[in-house]
PANUBA-738091 format. One record per residue: residue in three letters; x, y, z of N, C-alpha, C in turn. Coordinates in steps of 0.05 Angstrom, whole numbers, m for minus. Last residue first. Layout:
// residues N
+-------+--------+--------+--------+--------+--------+--------+--------+--------+--------+
| timar |     nX |     nY |     nZ |    caX |    caY |    caZ |     cX |     cY |     cZ |
+-------+--------+--------+--------+--------+--------+--------+--------+--------+--------+
|   ALA |      X |      Y |      Z |      X |      Y |      Z |      X |      Y |      Z |
...
+-------+--------+--------+--------+--------+--------+--------+--------+--------+--------+
//
This chain:
// residues 244
+-------+--------+--------+--------+--------+--------+--------+--------+--------+--------+
| timar |     nX |     nY |     nZ |    caX |    caY |    caZ |     cX |     cY |     cZ |
+-------+--------+--------+--------+--------+--------+--------+--------+--------+--------+
|   ASP |    270 |   1994 |     15 |    271 |   2018 |     m1 |    248 |   2037 |      5 |
|   ALA |    252 |   1952 |     47 |    273 |   1970 |     57 |    274 |   1996 |     42 |
|   ALA |    217 |   1927 |     12 |    206 |   1939 |     36 |    226 |   1959 |     48 |
|   VAL |    254 |   1908 |    m25 |    233 |   1927 |    m34 |    223 |   1942 |    m10 |
|   GLY |    283 |   1872 |      6 |    297 |   1895 |     m6 |    277 |   1916 |    m15 |
|   ALA |    244 |   1835 |     16 |    254 |   1850 |     39 |    269 |   1875 |     29 |
|   ARG |    239 |   1813 |    m34 |    217 |   1829 |    m24 |    226 |   1846 |      0 |
|   LEU |    288 |   1786 |    m37 |    282 |   1807 |    m57 |    260 |   1825 |    m46 |
|   GLN |    281 |   1750 |      5 |    303 |   1769 |      6 |    298 |   1792 |    m13 |
|   ALA |    238 |   1720 |    m15 |    235 |   1735 |     10 |    256 |   1756 |     13 |
|   ALA |    263 |   1696 |    m59 |    241 |   1714 |    m63 |    236 |   1732 |    m38 |
|   ALA |    301 |   1664 |    m33 |    310 |   1686 |    m50 |    288 |   1706 |    m55 |
|   VAL |    265 |   1627 |    m10 |    282 |   1644 |      7 |    292 |   1668 |     m8 |
|   VAL |    245 |   1604 |    m56 |    227 |   1617 |    m37 |    242 |   1636 |    m19 |
|   ALA |    291 |   1581 |    m76 |    278 |   1602 |    m92 |    259 |   1618 |    m74 |
|   GLU |    301 |   1541 |    m40 |    320 |   1564 |    m41 |    308 |   1587 |    m56 |
|   GLY |    258 |   1509 |    m53 |    260 |   1520 |    m27 |    278 |   1544 |    m26 |
|   ARG |    272 |   1493 |   m104 |    248 |   1510 |   m101 |    248 |   1523 |    m73 |
|   SER |    343 |   1497 |   m115 |    319 |   1483 |   m108 |    296 |   1503 |   m105 |
|   ALA |    387 |   1527 |   m128 |    387 |   1500 |   m138 |    361 |   1485 |   m131 |
|   VAL |    395 |   1594 |   m156 |    391 |   1575 |   m134 |    387 |   1547 |   m146 |
|   GLY |    395 |   1641 |   m188 |    420 |   1628 |   m180 |    418 |   1609 |   m157 |
|   LEU |    351 |   1663 |   m210 |    357 |   1670 |   m182 |    383 |   1658 |   m172 |
|   LYS |    352 |   1640 |   m260 |    355 |   1669 |   m258 |    361 |   1678 |   m229 |
|   ARG |    345 |   1585 |   m247 |    369 |   1594 |   m261 |    373 |   1624 |   m257 |
|   LEU |    295 |   1584 |   m221 |    319 |   1575 |   m207 |    344 |   1586 |   m220 |
|   ILE |    263 |   1603 |   m264 |    265 |   1618 |   m239 |    290 |   1610 |   m223 |
|   ASN |    268 |   1563 |   m302 |    279 |   1589 |   m308 |    282 |   1606 |   m283 |
|   LYS |    242 |   1522 |   m275 |    270 |   1519 |   m282 |    283 |   1546 |   m288 |
|   ALA |    190 |   1543 |   m273 |    205 |   1538 |   m248 |    235 |   1536 |   m253 |
|   HIS |    177 |   1544 |   m327 |    179 |   1569 |   m313 |    195 |   1566 |   m287 |
|   SER |    177 |   1488 |   m336 |    196 |   1505 |   m351 |    199 |   1532 |   m337 |
|   ARG |    135 |   1473 |   m303 |    162 |   1463 |   m297 |    183 |   1480 |   m311 |
|   VAL |     94 |   1499 |   m330 |    100 |   1507 |   m303 |    128 |   1498 |   m295 |
|   THR |     95 |   1470 |   m378 |    100 |   1499 |   m378 |    108 |   1509 |   m350 |
|   GLU |     80 |   1419 |   m360 |    107 |   1423 |   m371 |    114 |   1453 |   m372 |
|   ILE |     28 |   1428 |   m344 |     48 |   1421 |   m324 |     76 |   1426 |   m334 |
|   SER |     m1 |   1486 |   m375 |      5 |   1458 |   m375 |     26 |   1453 |   m353 |
|   LEU |    m45 |   1532 |   m340 |    m21 |   1526 |   m356 |    m17 |   1496 |   m357 |
|   VAL |    m78 |   1563 |   m305 |    m88 |   1551 |   m331 |    m64 |   1547 |   m350 |
|   LEU |    m62 |   1576 |   m256 |    m54 |   1594 |   m277 |    m64 |   1585 |   m305 |
|   GLU |    m83 |   1533 |   m226 |    m89 |   1561 |   m218 |    m84 |   1580 |   m241 |
|   ASP |    m62 |   1487 |   m251 |    m91 |   1492 |   m249 |    m98 |   1521 |   m244 |
|   ALA |     m8 |   1496 |   m242 |    m18 |   1493 |   m269 |    m48 |   1498 |   m270 |
|   ILE |     m6 |   1494 |   m186 |      1 |   1519 |   m201 |    m10 |   1519 |   m229 |
|   GLU |    m20 |   1441 |   m178 |    m37 |   1462 |   m168 |    m32 |   1489 |   m181 |
|   GLU |     24 |   1415 |   m201 |     m3 |   1411 |   m211 |    m22 |   1433 |   m203 |
|   THR |     66 |   1433 |   m167 |     66 |   1439 |   m196 |     38 |   1436 |   m208 |
|   SER |     36 |   1458 |   m106 |     51 |   1438 |   m122 |     50 |   1447 |   m151 |
|   ARG |     46 |   1514 |    m62 |     31 |   1499 |    m82 |     49 |   1480 |    m98 |
|   GLY |     68 |   1547 |    m23 |     69 |   1518 |    m20 |     54 |   1502 |    m40 |
|   ASP |     71 |   1599 |    m33 |     47 |   1591 |    m19 |     47 |   1561 |    m14 |
|   CYS |    115 |   1601 |    m65 |    118 |   1611 |    m38 |     94 |   1603 |    m20 |
|   LEU |     92 |   1584 |   m112 |    111 |   1566 |    m99 |    115 |   1575 |    m70 |
|   LEU |     62 |   1629 |   m123 |     48 |   1605 |   m115 |     67 |   1584 |   m103 |
|   ASP |    104 |   1664 |   m135 |     85 |   1671 |   m113 |     70 |   1646 |   m103 |
|   LEU |    126 |   1639 |   m180 |    141 |   1640 |   m155 |    123 |   1646 |   m131 |
|   VAL |     85 |   1647 |   m217 |     92 |   1620 |   m210 |    107 |   1620 |   m183 |
|   GLU |     88 |   1703 |   m219 |     63 |   1690 |   m212 |     68 |   1661 |   m203 |
|   TRP |    140 |   1710 |   m237 |    133 |   1719 |   m210 |    107 |   1706 |   m201 |
|   GLU |    134 |   1691 |   m289 |    152 |   1676 |   m270 |    146 |   1685 |   m241 |
|   ARG |    101 |   1731 |   m309 |     91 |   1703 |   m307 |    108 |   1687 |   m287 |
|   SER |    136 |   1774 |   m309 |    112 |   1775 |   m293 |    101 |   1747 |   m288 |
|   THR |    205 |   1749 |   m304 |    182 |   1761 |   m318 |    158 |   1761 |   m300 |
|   LEU |    263 |   1766 |   m265 |    240 |   1749 |   m270 |    218 |   1764 |   m286 |
|   PRO |    301 |   1802 |   m250 |    307 |   1785 |   m273 |    283 |   1768 |   m282 |
|   SER |    276 |   1867 |   m234 |    279 |   1839 |   m227 |    285 |   1823 |   m252 |
|   ARG |    256 |   1925 |   m208 |    277 |   1914 |   m225 |    283 |   1885 |   m216 |
|   VAL |    215 |   1927 |   m171 |    211 |   1940 |   m197 |    231 |   1928 |   m217 |
|   PRO |    197 |   1866 |   m136 |    216 |   1888 |   m141 |    210 |   1900 |   m169 |
|   ARG |    132 |   1853 |   m111 |    153 |   1847 |   m131 |    171 |   1871 |   m135 |
|   MET |     89 |   1820 |    m67 |    105 |   1843 |    m72 |    128 |   1836 |    m91 |
|   GLY |     67 |   1770 |    m58 |     56 |   1785 |    m81 |     72 |   1811 |    m87 |
|   GLY |     77 |   1772 |     11 |     71 |   1757 |    m13 |     58 |   1773 |    m34 |
|   GLY |     84 |   1799 |     58 |     98 |   1810 |     34 |     93 |   1794 |      9 |
|   ASP |     55 |   1785 |    100 |     80 |   1771 |     97 |     96 |   1780 |     72 |
|   PRO |      8 |   1815 |     93 |     27 |   1822 |    114 |     54 |   1809 |    112 |
|   ARG |     m6 |   1829 |     24 |     m7 |   1811 |     47 |     14 |   1819 |     67 |
|   MET |    m35 |   1888 |     m1 |    m12 |   1871 |      1 |    m14 |   1854 |     26 |
|   THR |    m73 |   1926 |     m8 |    m82 |   1898 |     m8 |    m59 |   1878 |     m5 |
|   ARG |    m44 |   1973 |     m8 |    m64 |   1969 |     13 |    m73 |   1939 |     15 |
|   ILE |    m14 |   1967 |    m54 |      0 |   1967 |    m28 |    m20 |   1961 |     m6 |
|   SER |    m53 |   1971 |    m92 |    m38 |   1946 |    m91 |    m23 |   1944 |    m65 |
|   GLU |    m71 |   2023 |    m84 |    m89 |   2001 |    m78 |    m74 |   1975 |    m76 |
|   ILE |    m26 |   2051 |   m103 |    m34 |   2053 |    m75 |    m52 |   2030 |    m67 |
|   LEU |    m27 |   2037 |   m157 |     m5 |   2029 |   m141 |    m11 |   2030 |   m111 |
|   LYS |    m75 |   2062 |   m171 |    m73 |   2033 |   m174 |    m50 |   2023 |   m157 |
|   MET |    m62 |   2115 |   m162 |    m82 |   2103 |   m145 |    m81 |   2072 |   m147 |
|   THR |    m26 |   2121 |   m204 |    m17 |   2125 |   m176 |    m36 |   2112 |   m157 |
|   LEU |    m59 |   2115 |   m247 |    m40 |   2094 |   m242 |    m29 |   2096 |   m213 |
|   ARG |    m88 |   2163 |   m242 |   m102 |   2138 |   m241 |    m83 |   2115 |   m235 |
|   ARG |    m49 |   2202 |   m248 |    m63 |   2200 |   m222 |    m77 |   2173 |   m219 |
|   SER |      9 |   2175 |   m282 |    m17 |   2188 |   m281 |    m29 |   2185 |   m254 |
|   VAL |     78 |   2187 |   m268 |     56 |   2169 |   m273 |     30 |   2185 |   m270 |
|   VAL |    142 |   2191 |   m261 |    122 |   2205 |   m276 |    100 |   2186 |   m284 |
|   ALA |    188 |   2201 |   m208 |    171 |   2183 |   m223 |    150 |   2200 |   m237 |
|   GLU |    249 |   2239 |   m213 |    222 |   2236 |   m203 |    207 |   2216 |   m220 |
|   GLY |    299 |   2254 |   m230 |    297 |   2230 |   m214 |    269 |   2226 |   m202 |
|   ARG |    303 |   2294 |   m265 |    309 |   2301 |   m237 |    306 |   2277 |   m219 |
|   HIS |    285 |   2270 |   m311 |    314 |   2277 |   m309 |    322 |   2283 |   m280 |
|   ALA |    231 |   2268 |   m301 |    246 |   2243 |   m302 |    276 |   2248 |   m298 |
|   SER |    220 |   2324 |   m304 |    215 |   2309 |   m279 |    231 |   2283 |   m278 |
|   ASP |    233 |   2334 |   m357 |    246 |   2348 |   m336 |    244 |   2333 |   m310 |
|   LEU |    195 |   2302 |   m383 |    223 |   2293 |   m383 |    240 |   2308 |   m363 |
|   VAL |    150 |   2332 |   m372 |    151 |   2305 |   m363 |    180 |   2295 |   m361 |
|   ARG |    163 |   2379 |   m399 |    160 |   2380 |   m369 |    161 |   2352 |   m357 |
|   PRO |    161 |   2360 |   m452 |    186 |   2369 |   m440 |    185 |   2371 |   m410 |
|   LEU |    104 |   2348 |   m457 |    124 |   2327 |   m456 |    151 |   2337 |   m445 |
|   ALA |     69 |   2389 |   m465 |     74 |   2381 |   m438 |     97 |   2361 |   m435 |
|   GLY |     63 |   2395 |   m519 |     77 |   2417 |   m505 |     83 |   2410 |   m476 |
|   ILE |     32 |   2353 |   m533 |     61 |   2351 |   m540 |     76 |   2373 |   m525 |
|   ASP |    m12 |   2325 |   m490 |     m6 |   2350 |   m504 |     24 |   2351 |   m509 |
|   ILE |    m18 |   2255 |   m499 |     m9 |   2277 |   m483 |     m6 |   2302 |   m501 |
|   ASP |    m30 |   2210 |   m527 |    m50 |   2232 |   m529 |    m41 |   2256 |   m512 |
|   LYS |      6 |   2173 |   m514 |     12 |   2188 |   m538 |     m8 |   2210 |   m542 |
|   SER |     16 |   2173 |   m443 |      0 |   2167 |   m466 |      9 |   2184 |   m490 |
|   VAL |     72 |   2150 |   m404 |     54 |   2171 |   m414 |     40 |   2163 |   m439 |
|   PHE |    108 |   2133 |   m350 |     90 |   2120 |   m370 |     71 |   2141 |   m379 |
|   GLY |    172 |   2126 |   m318 |    148 |   2140 |   m326 |    133 |   2126 |   m348 |
|   VAL |    215 |   2096 |   m308 |    207 |   2115 |   m287 |    182 |   2130 |   m294 |
|   ALA |    224 |   2025 |   m320 |    217 |   2052 |   m329 |    210 |   2070 |   m305 |
|   GLY |    231 |   1973 |   m303 |    252 |   1992 |   m296 |    246 |   2021 |   m306 |
|   ALA |    193 |   1935 |   m306 |    216 |   1931 |   m324 |    238 |   1952 |   m318 |
|   ARG |    155 |   1956 |   m273 |    171 |   1932 |   m263 |    195 |   1928 |   m281 |
|   LEU |    135 |   1994 |   m308 |    149 |   2003 |   m283 |    166 |   1980 |   m272 |
|   GLY |    112 |   1960 |   m346 |    134 |   1978 |   m353 |    149 |   1988 |   m329 |
|   ALA |     73 |   1936 |   m316 |     94 |   1919 |   m327 |    118 |   1936 |   m335 |
|   LEU |     40 |   1980 |   m307 |     54 |   1968 |   m284 |     77 |   1950 |   m294 |
|   ALA |     23 |   1989 |   m360 |     38 |   2009 |   m346 |     54 |   1998 |   m323 |
|   VAL |     m5 |   1942 |   m369 |     18 |   1948 |   m386 |     36 |   1969 |   m372 |
|   GLU |    m45 |   1950 |   m332 |    m27 |   1928 |   m328 |     m2 |   1931 |   m345 |
|   GLU |    m73 |   1994 |   m353 |    m57 |   1998 |   m328 |    m38 |   1975 |   m324 |
|   ASP |    m76 |   2015 |   m418 |    m78 |   1991 |   m401 |    m60 |   1994 |   m377 |
|   ASP |    m77 |   2052 |   m457 |    m82 |   2062 |   m430 |    m86 |   2039 |   m410 |
|   SER |    m32 |   2057 |   m513 |    m49 |   2041 |   m495 |    m53 |   2055 |   m468 |
|   SER |      5 |   2085 |   m540 |    m23 |   2092 |   m546 |    m42 |   2076 |   m529 |
|   THR |     62 |   2108 |   m503 |     46 |   2088 |   m515 |     18 |   2098 |   m521 |
|   LEU |    125 |   2112 |   m476 |    106 |   2128 |   m491 |     89 |   2108 |   m507 |
|   LEU |    165 |   2111 |   m418 |    150 |   2096 |   m438 |    128 |   2114 |   m450 |
|   VAL |    227 |   2133 |   m402 |    199 |   2141 |   m401 |    185 |   2127 |   m424 |
|   VAL |    283 |   2116 |   m365 |    266 |   2108 |   m388 |    237 |   2117 |   m383 |
|   LYS |    344 |   2140 |   m347 |    316 |   2142 |   m341 |    300 |   2136 |   m366 |
|   ILE |    405 |   2109 |   m330 |    388 |   2119 |   m352 |    359 |   2118 |   m343 |
|   ASP |    430 |   2085 |   m288 |    427 |   2114 |   m286 |    409 |   2125 |   m309 |
|   PRO |    437 |   2031 |   m299 |    415 |   2038 |   m282 |    410 |   2069 |   m280 |
|   ASP |    453 |   2001 |   m353 |    460 |   2027 |   m342 |    437 |   2036 |   m325 |
|   GLY |    436 |   1948 |   m362 |    463 |   1957 |   m372 |    472 |   1983 |   m360 |
|   ALA |    386 |   1947 |   m340 |    405 |   1928 |   m331 |    434 |   1936 |   m338 |
|   VAL |    362 |   1987 |   m371 |    366 |   1992 |   m343 |    386 |   1972 |   m331 |
|   ILE |    363 |   1960 |   m422 |    376 |   1986 |   m418 |    382 |   1991 |   m388 |
|   ARG |    332 |   1915 |   m412 |    360 |   1912 |   m420 |    376 |   1938 |   m416 |
|   ARG |    282 |   1936 |   m399 |    296 |   1918 |   m380 |    326 |   1917 |   m387 |
|   THR |    270 |   1963 |   m447 |    274 |   1978 |   m422 |    289 |   1961 |   m402 |
|   ALA |    263 |   1921 |   m482 |    285 |   1940 |   m487 |    291 |   1956 |   m461 |
|   GLU |    218 |   1898 |   m460 |    243 |   1882 |   m460 |    267 |   1901 |   m464 |
|   LEU |    183 |   1941 |   m470 |    186 |   1931 |   m443 |    213 |   1915 |   m441 |
|   GLY |    182 |   1950 |   m525 |    193 |   1970 |   m507 |    198 |   1960 |   m479 |
|   ASP |    201 |   1889 |   m561 |    183 |   1911 |   m553 |    196 |   1929 |   m533 |
|   MET |    235 |   1866 |   m616 |    238 |   1871 |   m587 |    220 |   1894 |   m579 |
|   GLY |    188 |   1859 |   m666 |    214 |   1849 |   m656 |    215 |   1852 |   m626 |
|   PRO |    151 |   1921 |   m668 |    157 |   1894 |   m677 |    185 |   1885 |   m668 |
|   MET |    126 |   1953 |   m609 |    143 |   1953 |   m632 |    148 |   1925 |   m642 |
|   ALA |     97 |   1987 |   m560 |     90 |   1967 |   m580 |    107 |   1971 |   m605 |
|   VAL |    124 |   2029 |   m532 |    120 |   2003 |   m520 |    116 |   1982 |   m542 |
|   ASP |    176 |   2077 |   m542 |    150 |   2066 |   m549 |    148 |   2038 |   m538 |
|   MET |    213 |   2117 |   m498 |    211 |   2090 |   m510 |    182 |   2083 |   m517 |
|   VAL |    263 |   2160 |   m488 |    234 |   2160 |   m493 |    228 |   2136 |   m510 |
|   VAL |    312 |   2162 |   m440 |    303 |   2148 |   m464 |    273 |   2150 |   m466 |
|   VAL |    358 |   2208 |   m412 |    330 |   2198 |   m414 |    327 |   2184 |   m441 |
|   ASP |    413 |   2215 |   m415 |    399 |   2219 |   m389 |    372 |   2206 |   m389 |
|   PRO |    449 |   2163 |   m451 |    434 |   2188 |   m449 |    423 |   2191 |   m420 |
|   HIS |    494 |   2129 |   m471 |    487 |   2134 |   m443 |    473 |   2160 |   m439 |
|   TYR |    511 |   2111 |   m521 |    511 |   2140 |   m516 |    507 |   2147 |   m486 |
|   TYR |    507 |   2055 |   m516 |    531 |   2067 |   m528 |    533 |   2096 |   m520 |
|   LEU |    459 |   2043 |   m494 |    483 |   2034 |   m479 |    509 |   2044 |   m491 |
|   SER |    427 |   2066 |   m534 |    426 |   2076 |   m506 |    451 |   2068 |   m491 |
|   LEU |    439 |   2035 |   m579 |    445 |   2064 |   m579 |    445 |   2075 |   m551 |
|   GLU |    420 |   1984 |   m562 |    448 |   1988 |   m571 |    456 |   2018 |   m569 |
|   VAL |    366 |   1994 |   m551 |    384 |   1984 |   m530 |    413 |   1990 |   m537 |
|   GLY |    348 |   2009 |   m602 |    346 |   2028 |   m579 |    364 |   2020 |   m557 |
|   GLU |    354 |   1962 |   m630 |    371 |   1985 |   m637 |    371 |   2006 |   m615 |
|   ARG |    313 |   1934 |   m604 |    341 |   1924 |   m604 |    361 |   1946 |   m610 |
|   GLY |    266 |   1964 |   m615 |    277 |   1960 |   m588 |    306 |   1952 |   m587 |
|   GLY |    270 |   2012 |   m669 |    263 |   1987 |   m657 |    276 |   1983 |   m630 |
|   GLN |    291 |   2058 |   m690 |    265 |   2050 |   m700 |    256 |   2022 |   m689 |
|   ALA |    322 |   2112 |   m654 |    321 |   2083 |   m662 |    293 |   2076 |   m671 |
|   GLU |    365 |   2167 |   m651 |    338 |   2157 |   m655 |    340 |   2128 |   m664 |
|   ALA |    404 |   2212 |   m609 |    401 |   2188 |   m627 |    372 |   2181 |   m629 |
|   ILE |    403 |   2259 |   m581 |    429 |   2250 |   m591 |    427 |   2226 |   m610 |
|   VAL |    372 |   2315 |   m573 |    365 |   2288 |   m582 |    390 |   2277 |   m596 |
|   VAL |    374 |   2359 |   m524 |    392 |   2349 |   m544 |    384 |   2320 |   m550 |
|   TYR |    326 |   2412 |   m512 |    337 |   2385 |   m508 |    356 |   2377 |   m530 |
|   GLY |    303 |   2461 |   m522 |    331 |   2460 |   m515 |    342 |   2433 |   m508 |
|   GLU |    252 |   2461 |   m541 |    255 |   2468 |   m512 |    285 |   2465 |   m503 |
|   ASP |    257 |   2443 |   m592 |    247 |   2470 |   m588 |    251 |   2480 |   m559 |
|   GLN |    271 |   2390 |   m582 |    292 |   2408 |   m591 |    283 |   2438 |   m588 |
|   LEU |    220 |   2370 |   m568 |    241 |   2371 |   m548 |    263 |   2390 |   m556 |
|   ALA |    190 |   2376 |   m615 |    181 |   2388 |   m590 |    203 |   2391 |   m570 |
|   ASP |    221 |   2346 |   m651 |    218 |   2375 |   m656 |    209 |   2389 |   m630 |
|   ARG |    216 |   2294 |   m628 |    242 |   2307 |   m631 |    239 |   2337 |   m634 |
|   VAL |    161 |   2285 |   m633 |    173 |   2286 |   m606 |    200 |   2301 |   m608 |
|   VAL |    156 |   2286 |   m689 |    139 |   2304 |   m672 |    152 |   2307 |   m645 |
|   ARG |    191 |   2244 |   m704 |    196 |   2272 |   m713 |    181 |   2292 |   m696 |
|   ARG |    168 |   2199 |   m681 |    195 |   2208 |   m672 |    200 |   2237 |   m680 |
|   ALA |    121 |   2197 |   m711 |    119 |   2202 |   m682 |    146 |   2211 |   m671 |
|   MET |    143 |   2186 |   m761 |    128 |   2211 |   m757 |    126 |   2218 |   m727 |
|   SER |    164 |   2135 |   m754 |    182 |   2158 |   m759 |    169 |   2184 |   m755 |
|   ASP |    152 |   2087 |   m709 |    137 |   2106 |   m725 |    155 |   2131 |   m729 |
|   ASP |    181 |   2059 |   m673 |    182 |   2049 |   m701 |    166 |   2068 |   m720 |
|   ASP |    223 |   2091 |   m628 |    196 |   2088 |   m637 |    197 |   2079 |   m666 |
|   VAL |    262 |   2123 |   m583 |    258 |   2096 |   m594 |    229 |   2093 |   m602 |
|   LEU |    310 |   2174 |   m573 |    282 |   2167 |   m580 |    281 |   2140 |   m592 |
|   VAL |    350 |   2198 |   m522 |    348 |   2179 |   m544 |    319 |   2172 |   m548 |
|   VAL |    375 |   2260 |   m497 |    353 |   2241 |   m501 |    358 |   2223 |   m525 |
|   ARG |    398 |   2297 |   m443 |    406 |   2285 |   m469 |    388 |   2261 |   m473 |
|   ALA |    363 |   2351 |   m411 |    371 |   2323 |   m413 |    380 |   2316 |   m442 |
|   ARG |    391 |   2416 |   m398 |    370 |   2399 |   m408 |    381 |   2370 |   m412 |
|   GLN |    417 |   2447 |   m341 |    423 |   2433 |   m366 |    400 |   2414 |   m374 |
|   GLU |    391 |   2508 |   m319 |    394 |   2480 |   m314 |    398 |   2466 |   m341 |
|   ASP |    378 |   2559 |   m331 |    407 |   2554 |   m328 |    412 |   2524 |   m322 |
|   ASP |    324 |   2560 |   m333 |    338 |   2562 |   m358 |    367 |   2556 |   m356 |
|   GLY |    293 |   2511 |   m290 |    306 |   2536 |   m295 |    321 |   2537 |   m321 |
|   GLN |    233 |   2479 |   m292 |    261 |   2475 |   m297 |    273 |   2502 |   m304 |
|   VAL |    187 |   2486 |   m240 |    195 |   2494 |   m267 |    224 |   2490 |   m270 |
|   ASP |    132 |   2467 |   m202 |    160 |   2464 |   m207 |    167 |   2471 |   m236 |
|   GLY |     78 |   2471 |   m189 |     90 |   2494 |   m201 |    120 |   2491 |   m205 |
|   GLU |     78 |   2430 |   m133 |     63 |   2444 |   m152 |     80 |   2467 |   m163 |
|   GLY |    132 |   2381 |   m129 |    115 |   2402 |   m118 |    100 |   2416 |   m140 |
|   ALA |    135 |   2310 |   m136 |    141 |   2337 |   m146 |    122 |   2357 |   m134 |
|   GLY |    122 |   2259 |   m121 |    144 |   2272 |   m107 |    150 |   2300 |   m117 |
|   VAL |     97 |   2242 |   m183 |    102 |   2233 |   m156 |    126 |   2246 |   m144 |
|   ARG |     60 |   2284 |   m219 |     87 |   2274 |   m217 |     93 |   2267 |   m188 |
|   ALA |     14 |   2302 |   m252 |     14 |   2281 |   m232 |     41 |   2268 |   m230 |
|   LEU |     11 |   2335 |   m294 |      6 |   2347 |   m267 |      7 |   2326 |   m245 |
|   SER |     18 |   2305 |   m338 |     36 |   2327 |   m334 |     33 |   2340 |   m307 |
|   ILE |    m24 |   2269 |   m338 |      3 |   2260 |   m329 |     21 |   2283 |   m323 |
|   GLU |    m69 |   2286 |   m360 |    m67 |   2288 |   m331 |    m39 |   2282 |   m321 |
|   SER |    m56 |   2322 |   m421 |    m57 |   2297 |   m405 |    m55 |   2303 |   m375 |
|   GLN |    m96 |   2360 |   m460 |    m75 |   2362 |   m439 |    m77 |   2338 |   m421 |
|   GLN |   m109 |   2359 |   m524 |   m114 |   2342 |   m501 |    m92 |   2344 |   m481 |
|   GLY |    m96 |   2386 |   m569 |   m118 |   2397 |   m553 |   m123 |   2381 |   m528 |
|   ALA |    m58 |   2359 |   m596 |    m49 |   2384 |   m583 |    m71 |   2394 |   m564 |
|   ASN |    m49 |   2292 |   m594 |    m69 |   2312 |   m597 |    m62 |   2337 |   m582 |
|   MET |     m4 |   2254 |   m632 |    m10 |   2266 |   m606 |    m29 |   2289 |   m611 |
+-------+--------+--------+--------+--------+--------+--------+--------+--------+--------+
//
């Protein structure tokens, strides 16, 4: 992390007022760190402990991160995205599914907005670059601990643009927390448009067998028996998003 690079993320907290400061009498969050880079964990741990945070556990991989998080039930998990074995996105999905009260903040060297959106869909409340000024990280976790989303101004605009271009019927809208993968949602969106298996395969440049496999997984995960019921289930999920 570059100490000279103050990230825009520290000043772009959705729902937070300017100049919010965590009071000294407020209890700092209990944190689990998940990163396969031991040096990165040490830098983050030292910065957080200097500010009074309690780092209760560290994991060097996604699977271990899930186990420790669901054992200790921390307030916040700081999660690397790119890790061998189970990556940070899958680990986030499992943690949030096991304990929705845990706030996951993704920490990554990538500035790919699609990765960021995938992280939010997986259940993360924040997404920050490893280039963030390490001194700003405690403020980011303060925001996450208070239940605020922590995203960059650029990603905020990306989210706004996606809402502006959303179809009136809600097609394309996806719940942040969903049992379906991004690819399965793409298949389901096309099913909702009335596309056939062959048309979906052409649209997504997939084999017919792959589309059938995705469709089978969609039915299983949604607990339905037919594609028609899957379309209804998708509408119900999207209605839940709109209600929120």
